C-alpha positions in Angstrom: 102.2 84.1 -45.1 104.8 83.9 -42.5 104.2 86.1 -39.4 106.8 86.5 -36.6 106.0 88.0 -33.1 109.0 90.1 -31.7 109.7 91.8 -28.5 108.4 95.4 -28.5 111.9 97.0 -28.1 113.4 95.0 -31.2 112.4 97.6 -33.9 116.0 98.4 -34.5 117.0 94.9 -35.4 114.6 95.5 -38.3 116.3 98.4 -39.6 118.5 96.4 -42.0 115.3 95.1 -43.6 113.4 98.2 -44.1 113.6 98.2 -47.9 112.4 94.7 -48.3 109.3 94.5 -50.4 106.3 93.1 -48.7 107.6 93.2 -45.2 104.8 94.7 -42.9 104.8 95.6 -39.2 101.9 96.1 -36.7 102.0 97.0 -33.1 100.5 94.8 -30.5 100.3 95.3 -26.6 103.9 94.8 -25.5 105.1 93.1 -28.9 105.6 93.9 -32.3 104.2 91.8 -35.4 106.2 91.3 -38.6 104.4 90.0 -41.7 106.9 88.8 -44.6 106.4 87.2 -47.9 106.6 83.3 -48.0 109.7 83.1 -50.0 113.4 81.7 -49.3 115.0 85.2 -49.6 112.7 86.6 -46.8 112.6 83.5 -44.7 116.5 83.3 -44.6 116.6 87.0 -43.9 114.0 86.6 -41.0 115.8 83.7 -39.3 118.3 85.8 -37.5 115.6 88.1 -35.8 114.8 87.9 -32.3 111.5 86.3 -32.7 109.4 85.1 -29.6 107.2 82.9 -32.0 106.9 82.3 -35.6 103.9 81.5 -37.3 102.2 80.5 -40.6 98.8 82.0 -41.6 96.1 80.1 -43.1 93.2 81.3 -45.3 91.1 82.2 -42.3 94.0 84.2 -40.9 94.7 81.7 -38.1 98.0 81.5 -36.6 99.6 78.1 -36.7 103.2 77.7 -35.4 106.1 76.5 -37.2 106.3 72.7 -37.2 103.0 72.5 -35.8 99.4 71.7 -37.3 97.0 73.3 -34.9 96.1 77.1 -34.9 96.6 78.9 -31.6 95.3 82.3 -32.4 94.3 84.8 -35.1 96.6 87.4 -37.0 96.3 90.8 -35.7 94.1 93.2 -37.4 96.4 95.8 -37.7 96.8 98.5 -38.9 100.0 96.8 -41.0 102.2 99.3 -42.6 105.1 98.8 -44.8 108.3 98.2 -42.9 110.1 101.3 -44.5 107.3 103.6 -43.7 107.1 102.4 -40.1 110.9 102.9 -39.4 111.0 106.4 -41.0 108.4 107.8 -38.5 110.2 106.7 -35.3 110.4 108.1 -32.8 106.6 108.9 -32.1 105.1 112.2 -33.4 104.0 114.7 -30.8 100.5 114.6 -29.3 100.3 118.4 -28.2 98.9 120.5 -29.3 96.0 118.3 -30.7 93.3 118.8 -33.1 90.5 119.7 -30.9 89.3 123.2 -30.6 86.3 125.5 -30.9 84.9 124.9 -27.3 85.0 122.3 -25.0 81.3 121.3 -24.3 81.5 120.3 -20.5 83.6 121.2 -17.6 85.5 119.0 -15.2 84.9 119.1 -11.3 86.7 117.4 -8.6 85.0 113.9 -7.7 85.2 111.6 -4.8 84.7 108.6 -7.0 87.6 106.2 -7.0 89.0 105.3 -10.5 91.6 102.7 -11.3 94.6 104.7 -13.3 94.9 103.3 -16.6 97.3 106.0 -18.3 100.1 108.7 -17.0 101.1 112.0 -18.0 104.6 112.4 -16.9 108.0 114.2 -17.8 109.9 112.4 -20.3 113.1 112.8 -18.0 111.4 111.2 -15.0 110.2 108.3 -17.3 113.5 107.8 -18.8 115.3 107.6 -15.5 112.8 104.8 -14.3 113.2 103.0 -17.6 117.0 102.9 -17.5 116.7 100.7 -14.3 113.4 98.9 -15.0 113.7 95.3 -16.1 112.9 94.8 -19.8 109.8 92.5 -19.4 108.5 95.5 -17.1 108.2 97.6 -20.3 106.6 95.4 -22.5 103.1 96.2 -21.7 103.2 99.8 -22.1 103.0 102.2 -24.9 103.6 106.1 -25.1 103.2 109.1 -27.2 105.5 112.2 -26.7 104.9 115.8 -26.6 107.2 118.9 -27.8 107.1 120.2 -24.2 109.0 117.0 -22.8 105.9 115.0 -21.3 104.9 111.8 -22.5 101.4 109.9 -22.1 101.8 106.4 -21.2 99.0 103.6 -21.3 99.3 99.9 -20.2 99.6 98.0 -16.9 101.1 98.0 -14.1 101.9 102.0 -14.9 105.5 103.3 -14.0 105.8 104.3 -10.4 106.6 107.7 -11.1 105.4 111.3 -10.4 102.6 112.6 -12.8 99.3 112.6 -13.4 97.2 109.4 -13.5 94.1 109.1 -16.0 91.1 106.9 -16.3 89.0 106.3 -19.4 85.4 106.4 -20.2 85.2 105.2 -23.6 88.0 106.4 -25.7 88.2 109.7 -23.4 91.0 109.9 -20.7 90.1 112.1 -17.5 92.5 112.8 -14.8 91.5 110.5 -11.8 89.7 112.7 -9.1 87.8 114.6 -11.7 84.5 113.9 -13.5 82.2 115.5 -15.9 80.2 118.6 -14.8 77.4 118.2 -15.1 77.4 114.2 -15.3 77.2 113.1 -18.9 77.3 110.1 -21.1 81.1 109.6 -22.5 79.8 108.7 -25.8 77.6 112.1 -25.8 80.9 114.2 -25.1 82.9 112.0 -27.6 80.3 112.7 -30.2 80.1 116.4 -29.4 83.8 116.6 -29.8 83.7 114.7 -33.2 86.2 112.2 -31.7 87.7 109.8 -34.4 86.9 105.8 -33.3 90.5 104.9 -33.2 91.6 108.2 -31.2 92.0 109.1 -27.5 91.2 112.4 -26.3 93.2 113.8 -23.1 90.7 116.0 -21.3 92.0 118.3 -18.4 90.8 121.2 -16.4 93.5 123.5 -17.7 93.8 122.6 -21.2 90.5 121.2 -22.4 90.5 118.5 -25.0 93.5 117.2 -27.0 93.3 114.4 -29.5 95.9 111.7 -29.5 95.6 109.5 -32.7 96.3 105.8 -32.4 99.5 106.3 -34.6 101.2 108.4 -32.1 101.7 105.5 -29.7 104.6 103.3 -29.8 105.9 100.4 -27.6 107.6 102.1 -24.6 111.4 101.1 -24.8 114.6 102.6 -23.7 115.8 103.2 -27.1 112.5 104.8 -28.1 112.7 107.1 -25.0 116.4 108.0 -25.7 115.4 108.8 -29.3 112.8 110.9 -28.3 114.9 112.9 -25.8 117.5 113.5 -28.4 115.1 114.7 -31.0 113.3 117.2 -28.6 116.9 118.5 -27.7 117.5 118.8 -31.5 114.4 120.5 -32.0 114.7 123.0 -29.0 118.3 123.9 -30.2 118.7 127.4 -32.0 120.2 127.4 -35.5 123.9 128.8 -35.4 124.5 131.8 -37.7 127.1 132.0 -39.8 
């Protein structure tokens, strides 16, 4: 089965093909992966896509570049989703308010321990202003999820140099830099107490407690995705005119 590696900001180029049967999409770090049927119609339609690389997948799920014989990697594990389903959920769903509730088991206190930031919570407007002038390759390592209140949670390295709250990770728990558990606890115990799903991230803050962010909430950070998010938030906030 052919697999294409595409730039993270190329989702719009796939829109004309969203109804093609057997076309599946998977998000990678800074890239998109497209899996298509091995038939002449699909191969012809995919020929015009802005692929970074094109592969055949063997029975061991190894990636073999077109016109080559040796594998160079493995097919992503996924999750793979039908192209039509993926394109109907863009822009990303809201991450606030989340699923968590019923009493956060521990508190957070100021800490002198220095942690390397791995995520950022920032206003959408600020992030959009930066992305409009940032080189496209600078965006490819980043993913984000959006909130109805106009904030976005960004993951990846290097993080955007914009004002916001930096976070570090303990397991799949995101804590603000300069804060730690009180009393000191193992992250896996906290995650178990919160019943955190394996593929979710939980954002912890002194003010709001715990908020779950599902893996499906994150999409590649592109200028087009940020603009769609801004427009959707404006539409949601606009009052319905009476007649």
